[in-house]
Backbone as numpy.savetxt, mean C-alpha at the origin, in Angstrom:
# Nx Ny Nz CAx CAy CAz Cx Cy Cz
1.54 -12.83 -6.23 0.31 -12.04 -6.08 0.21 -10.88 -7.27
-1.49 -10.95 -7.57 -1.74 -10.14 -8.66 -1.57 -9.09 -8.13
-1.68 -7.74 -9.00 -2.07 -6.42 -8.63 -3.58 -5.92 -8.08
-4.58 -6.62 -8.49 -5.52 -6.67 -7.90 -5.73 -6.95 -6.41
-5.41 -8.09 -6.13 -5.61 -8.52 -4.59 -4.66 -7.36 -3.90
-3.74 -6.41 -4.31 -2.96 -5.77 -3.58 -3.77 -4.87 -3.27
-4.30 -4.32 -4.88 -5.36 -3.47 -4.20 -6.37 -3.66 -3.49
-6.92 -4.36 -3.97 -8.17 -5.60 -3.02 -7.55 -5.11 -1.18
-6.34 -5.30 -0.96 -6.07 -5.68 0.55 -6.46 -4.20 0.87
-5.27 -3.44 0.72 -5.14 -1.93 0.67 -6.26 -1.40 0.92
-7.64 -1.33 -0.15 -8.95 -1.14 -0.16 -9.72 -1.47 1.39
-9.27 -2.14 1.81 -10.06 -3.44 2.59 -9.86 -2.81 4.17
-8.21 -2.67 4.01 -7.67 -1.99 5.56 -7.44 -0.63 5.52
-7.85 -0.02 4.10 -7.91 1.74 4.13 -8.86 2.42 3.41
-10.28 2.34 3.70 -11.58 2.24 3.10 -11.31 3.57 2.88
-11.75 3.71 1.40 -11.68 5.25 0.62 -10.73 5.58 0.11
-9.19 4.45 0.37 -8.14 5.22 -0.47 -7.89 5.39 -2.14
-7.03 5.59 -2.59 -6.88 5.68 -3.48 -5.62 4.79 -3.58
-5.48 3.93 -4.92 -4.11 3.53 -5.10 -3.57 3.18 -6.35
-2.58 3.91 -6.81 -1.34 3.82 -8.41 -0.84 2.73 -8.01
-0.77 2.12 -9.15 -0.49 0.76 -8.85 0.68 0.30 -10.34
2.26 -0.02 -10.46 2.80 -0.59 -11.24 3.54 -1.64 -10.89
4.05 -2.37 -11.91 5.19 -3.51 -11.55 4.80 -4.94 -11.54
5.43 -5.93 -11.24 5.01 -7.68 -12.30 5.45 -8.33 -10.98
5.29 -9.59 -11.54 5.65 -10.53 -10.95 5.01 -10.61 -9.21
6.01 -10.41 -8.48 6.32 -10.13 -6.87 6.71 -8.83 -6.66
7.34 -7.81 -7.22 7.50 -7.04 -7.48 6.96 -5.88 -7.58
5.93 -5.02 -7.07 5.34 -4.02 -7.33 5.43 -2.64 -6.57
5.51 -1.48 -6.82 5.47 -0.45 -6.41 3.95 0.29 -6.11
3.36 0.78 -5.15 1.96 1.33 -5.05 2.22 2.79 -5.05
1.21 3.58 -4.60 0.85 5.18 -4.12 -0.57 4.66 -3.68
-0.25 5.29 -2.51 -1.29 5.23 -1.80 -2.22 6.49 -1.22
-3.06 7.50 -1.98 -3.51 8.37 -1.19 -5.07 8.13 0.00
-5.16 8.48 1.08 -5.92 8.34 2.08 -6.01 9.31 3.33
-7.43 9.84 3.18 -7.59 10.01 4.81 -7.08 9.64 5.82
-6.97 8.19 6.06 -6.28 7.65 7.18 -5.19 8.12 7.36
-4.10 8.77 6.56 -2.66 9.06 6.92 -2.59 10.59 7.68
-3.96 11.72 7.34 -4.15 12.76 8.10 -3.42 12.69 9.85
-2.11 13.35 10.14 -1.63 13.99 11.33 -0.77 12.73 11.45
-0.39 11.81 10.44 0.64 10.66 10.96 1.99 11.39 9.72
3.14 11.14 10.38 4.15 11.23 9.93 4.50 10.15 8.34
5.50 10.95 7.77 5.52 9.60 6.35 6.02 8.28 6.75
7.12 8.13 7.73 7.45 6.72 8.38 6.38 6.20 8.91
5.29 6.36 9.59 3.83 5.56 10.29 3.42 6.10 8.58
3.13 6.84 8.02 1.94 6.14 6.75 2.69 4.60 5.67
4.05 4.78 5.88 4.27 3.77 5.33 4.49 2.30 6.02
4.75 2.39 7.24 3.88 1.09 7.70 3.33 0.68 7.97
2.51 1.61 7.78 0.22 1.33 7.99 0.26 0.56 6.47
0.68 0.91 5.32 0.72 0.12 4.32 1.14 -1.24 4.99
2.56 -0.90 4.95 3.39 -1.98 4.44 2.93 -3.37 5.64
2.69 -3.10 6.71 1.96 -3.86 7.83 0.79 -4.69 6.92
0.02 -4.17 6.04 -0.99 -4.71 5.05 -0.94 -5.80 4.88
0.80 -6.30 4.77 1.15 -7.39 3.80 2.23 -8.06 4.35
2.27 -7.75 5.44 3.26 -9.14 6.39 2.94 -10.59 6.20
2.15 -10.98 6.27 1.68 -12.48 6.20 2.04 -12.73 4.67
2.07 -11.39 3.69 2.35 -11.89 2.08 4.06 -12.14 2.21
5.01 -10.94 3.11 6.05 -10.55 3.21 6.94 -12.06 4.36
6.27 -12.59 4.88 7.14 -13.78 5.28 6.56 -14.83 4.64
5.69 -15.03 3.84 5.23 -16.29 2.87 6.12 -16.54 1.94
6.77 -15.17 1.21 7.61 -15.16 0.02 6.12 -14.49 -0.82
4.97 -14.48 -0.67 4.49 -14.54 -1.63 4.29 -13.14 -2.34
4.78 -12.46 -1.40 5.49 -10.71 -2.27 6.52 -10.86 -1.23
7.33 -10.47 -2.62 9.24 -10.47 -2.35 9.38 -8.80 -2.25
8.47 -7.59 -2.51 8.91 -6.43 -2.61 7.36 -5.41 -2.98
7.88 -4.98 -2.65 6.99 -3.31 -2.54 7.21 -2.04 -2.20
7.23 -0.93 -3.37 7.44 0.20 -2.94 6.57 0.88 -2.61
6.49 1.85 -1.60 5.46 2.54 -1.28 5.67 3.99 -1.07
4.81 4.57 -1.50 4.84 5.99 -1.72 3.02 6.38 -0.92
3.06 7.65 -0.12 1.59 7.57 0.50 1.66 9.21 0.19
0.51 9.71 0.54 -0.19 11.23 0.23 -1.47 11.34 0.86
-1.47 12.24 1.28 -3.06 12.91 1.84 -3.67 13.39 0.63
-4.37 13.42 0.85 -5.44 13.73 -0.35 -5.43 15.24 -1.00
-4.82 16.20 -0.06 -4.88 17.62 -0.98 -3.70 17.38 -1.69
-2.20 16.12 -1.22 -1.26 16.56 -2.37 -1.45 15.97 -3.25
-3.13 15.40 -3.98 -3.01 14.74 -4.95 -3.23 15.70 -6.21
């Protein structure tokens, strides 16, 4: 799975979000800043991003994704 595809999927699921990426192959780290996280505890923010890739994890297309989430005022 390409970094561009990961970013595209996050942007589709969380419009207006900012995504920073690192990593290669099937192991990536993302930092997502989004208004969609307002009012959510950190674990729910993480699940929101993780759930975007459920099918890719299940199929093995994506093996690992380290997720950090931020609110816009934390940027």
